[in-house]
Every structure is written in C-alpha cells, then in structure tokens.
N, C-alpha and C positions, 0 to 999 in steps of 0.2 A: 434285195435292198442294198443300196450303196451307203457305206459308212466312211468315216475318216480313214480307217485302216484298210479298206477294201470292200469287196462284195460280201455281204453277210447273208448266210443261209441257215435255215433250221431244217434238219432232216429227221423225220419221225423214225423211231426204231420199230421195225415190223415185228420184232420178237418181244417187245416190251411196250405195251400200250401207253405207259406214262413216260417213256424215254425219248429224249431229244438230243441230237448231236448238233452243236453249234460250229459252223465253219466260217472262216474269213478267208476269201480267196482260195477256197477249197482246202485250207489247212485246218485240221482239227483243233478246236479251241477249248471246248467244254462238253461234258455230257451231264445232262440234268434229268433226274427221274422225279417227275412231279408227284407221283403217287408215293414215293419212298425217298425223301431227301437224304436218308442215311446211306443209300446205295452210292458207292463211289466206283466209277468204272475205270478211270485213269489210274495207273499204278502210282504215279507221282503224288496224286491227291491222297491215295491210301497211305503213302509215306508221311505226308503232312499229318494225317489223322493219327498215325502211330505216335508221333511226337506229342501232339495235343492231348491224346488220351492218357499219356503218362504224366501230365501236369496235375497239380492238385485239383480236386473236384470243385464244381461251382461255376458261375458265370465268368466269362473272360471278356475284357475289352480288347477287341481285335480290329486292326486296320489292314485292309487289303489293298495292295498296289497292283492294279490290273483287275478288271471286272469279269469279262467273259460272261458266262451264264451264272456267276455267283454260286458255283457248286459248293465250295468249301463254306461260304457264309451260310448257305441253306443248311448244311450238315451241322454247323455249330449252333444255329438257331434251334434245332431239334434236339441235339445231344447235350447242349448246355443252355437250357432255356434262360432267357433274361440277359443274354450276352449282348452288350451294346457293340455294334459293328459299323465301321465306316469302309465303304468301297470307293476307291479313287479310280475313275474310268473316264478318259478324255473323249471317248467316242459317243457323242450325244445320240446318234442314230442307233447305235448298239444298245444303249441304255433304254431307249424308247421301245425297241423291239423286245428286249428281255422283260420289261415291265408289262408289256401288252400280251405277249405270247407265253411267257414262263412266269406266272405269278409266284410271288414269294410266299413262304409258309405262314400260316396264321400265327399271330402273336410275335412275329419277328421284330427285332430292333435294329434292322439293317438300314443304313442311310447311304444312298449312292450319290456321290458328288461328281459332276462333270468337269474333272480337272486332271491334269497329268500327275504322275507320281511324284516327280521332283517338286513341283509347286505345291501339291497337296500335303506332302509330308512336312515341308518347310512351314506350313501354316498351322500344324498341330501343336498342342501344348506340350511342355516338358512332362515326362513321366506320365503320359496319358494312356499308354497301351500296355497290355499284358503280352500280346503277341502282335508282331507285324509280319505280314506275309507278302513277299514279292513274287508275283506270277504274271509278268507282263511281257508280251511278245509283239513284234511288228514284223510281218512277213516271215514268221517262224524263227525270229532272232530276238534276243533280249537287247533292248536299247542300251547303248553304252553309258548313258548318263545315269542309269539306275544301278550301276555296280562299281562306282568309283569310291575312293576313300572319303571324298567330300560328302557324297550321298550317305554312306554308311555312318558318318559322324552324325548326320541328322537322324538316322534310324536309331542310333544309340541314345540320342537326346530324348526321343519320343518314348522309348521303352522305359518301363519301370525297372528298378534295380534288379528284380528277379525275372525280367521280361525275356522273351524268346523271339529271335529273328529266324524266319523260315524263308527260303528262296528256292524256287524251281527255275533251273536254267537248263541249257542243252549244250552238249559238247561232243566232239568226236576225236579220233586220232589226230595229234598226240596229246589230247586233253590239256593243251596249253591254257585255254581260257579258264577252265575249272581250277587249275593250279594257281593262276594269278588271282582268281576270285577268292580262293581260300586264303591266300597271303593278304589280300585286302581286308577280308572280314576279321582276320586275326589281329589287325591293328586296333580293333575296337572291342573285340570280345575274346576272352581268354579260353572259353570252352566252345569248341567247334567240332562238328561231325559231318560226314558226308554219307548219304544213302543213295545207292544206285545199283544197277545190275553190275556184277563183277566185271563183265566184259567191257563195260564203258569205262570204269575206273582204270582198267589195265590198258586202255587205249586201243581196243580191238574193234569197236563199233561206235556209231553215233547214238545218242539217246539222252533221256532226262537225267539230271543230277540234282538231288535235293540237298541243300545245306541247312543245318540247324546251328544256331549260335546263341550263346548267353554269356553273361559276365561270370556265371558260376552255376554249377548244379544241373547241367543237362541230364535227363534221365537215360543215360547210355545203356544200362542193362535192359531196361524195359524196351527201348527201341531195337536193340539187338534181338531180343526174343520175338518181338512182333515181326521184324524183317525176316528172320529165319523161318517163321511160320507162314509167311505169305504164299499164295498159290505159285507165284514165281519168286523164289527167295531173293532178297536184296542183300548186298553187303553193306556193312557199316564201318566206315574208316574214321578212326579217331586216334588221339594220343600220338605215340611214336610213329605209327603207320601213316598218320596224316602229316607228320613232320617230313617223312620221306617223300610223300606225294607232292608236297608244296615246296620242297627244297630248291632254293635258287630262283623261285618265281618272283617277279617284280609286281608289287601291288599296282592296281589300276587307279589312275588319277584323272581329274578333269583335263589335265594337260596331255595325258597318255591313256585315253580310254580304249575299250575294245568291245565290239559286239560279239555275241556268241556266233559260232560258225553257221553258215547256211545249211539247213538239214537236207538230206537226200529227199527228193520228192516222194519216193515210194514209201517213206516212213509215215508222214503225217498228212500228205495231200490226198484227198479223195478224188478219184476219177482222173488222176494224172494231170 
C-alpha cells in the first residue's frame, strides 16, 4: 500500500501470533502486539514508558506527534485507562491501514487526526496536555520543522505547568544533531535528560536518542533505575553531564533547522 511517506507494509511476527511490524519504505516504524498492548518491542518506546511510569498515577492527557502503529498510545490506553489521547498523523493511507488491520484496544480514548505535527500542535489549546510525545520520521529522519525553538515554544504552550515533553530522535557520530536539540529544548524547559545507549551519546555509533523535558521535577532517579535495569542498559545524561554534552551547541531555529542524519540501511531497513 502506498502512503504519503512511502510504501507501507505490515509483517506478521512468526514467533508471536499477535505481533505486527509496520514498515514504510522497508524502514521499521512500529511494532504492535494486538494480544498484549503492554508489550513494547522497540527500546526507545520502553524508554518513553520508563518516564511515563514514573509520573503520578491516573489518566494522562497525551498528544502524540507522529502516529505509526500507535504503539505508545495503545500502551497508555491499557496502563492508564481513561487517558484522553490525540495522535497527529498526516498520512491518511497509513491511518486507514492501522485502523483496519490493527484495531485499537477496547475502551480507548484515542483520536487520530490527519494533520502534520506543526499544524496540529498549533491548533491545540493552551495547557491541554500532560505529556506531548514527538516520534515522527520521514525516510528514517526527523523533519527539521519539528525540532526548532519555534516549534518547541508551541509544545511548551500546549503542556500544563507540570507537563512532560518526550522526543525520540536519531543521531550518529559526532552527535551534533542531538547536542543542538538539547540546546533548543533547554530554551523552553529547565529540566532535561537524555536516555540512550552509552555508545550513541559518546558518538561511537548511530541510534535512537530519547529526550525528556519539563519545567521542573523530572523523575530522574526513577528513570535512572529503570534504565539501568533494562535488558540492554541505557545511560541517563542530565545536570552537569548534559551541560558538557551540549556545550557550545547552537539551538535549532526555523531559519537554521536541521534534520536528523540519514541512518545506515542495515540498522532499520528490512531486506536491504
């Protein structure tokens, strides 16, 4: 099936009857387990869950920029029942396929809007979200317009005073993109941390980088414990270590944007 972003495919997981891998142009986008929405296959989604699990209990109002298979939205619908969620996904063909082939959990409060992230976030009300998640890729790269200080100002406007911004991006040596993004996020949020494989943060290989940001009160200790206990332990960079990581990096702006680097094909592309 052809969508706005490329050729869309769903591959059944032979080892898990309920599992489906979503591909766009052979690049891995999402893994959905229809029988168990709490199962999170991708490590970066597990990192998202670590942060959300550390937030106060109860339903959360969550906006997702980037739809894919709505893996995190499904997880939230089950782990925090009653959570109102908005998914902003501009690819109408992808939305149609996900709704038809990957039905959402019973009792969900997930609304999928066929709109791009920049437009969709601008239309949201002030202080309307507890969590805003950025997980949007085109051709394996994060669109430049979704990581500028102008866009982050809109994110800050939409989040409640104690709200949390989560972003999944990708970078590789010399991690210039991630450094600039940290500098950008810090213009709007005082409390920022980075979760990733230590080799990625040190600029030794390409991979996913998760950022979490808030005006105050990120659950650093809880995220550190969960990251250390992961099957493949992740590093958590914050405070003075994050100061050193982002030192001298110029914030991203609409006048000077940057897309994340092109990933090596062998990392995320299935079948070469």
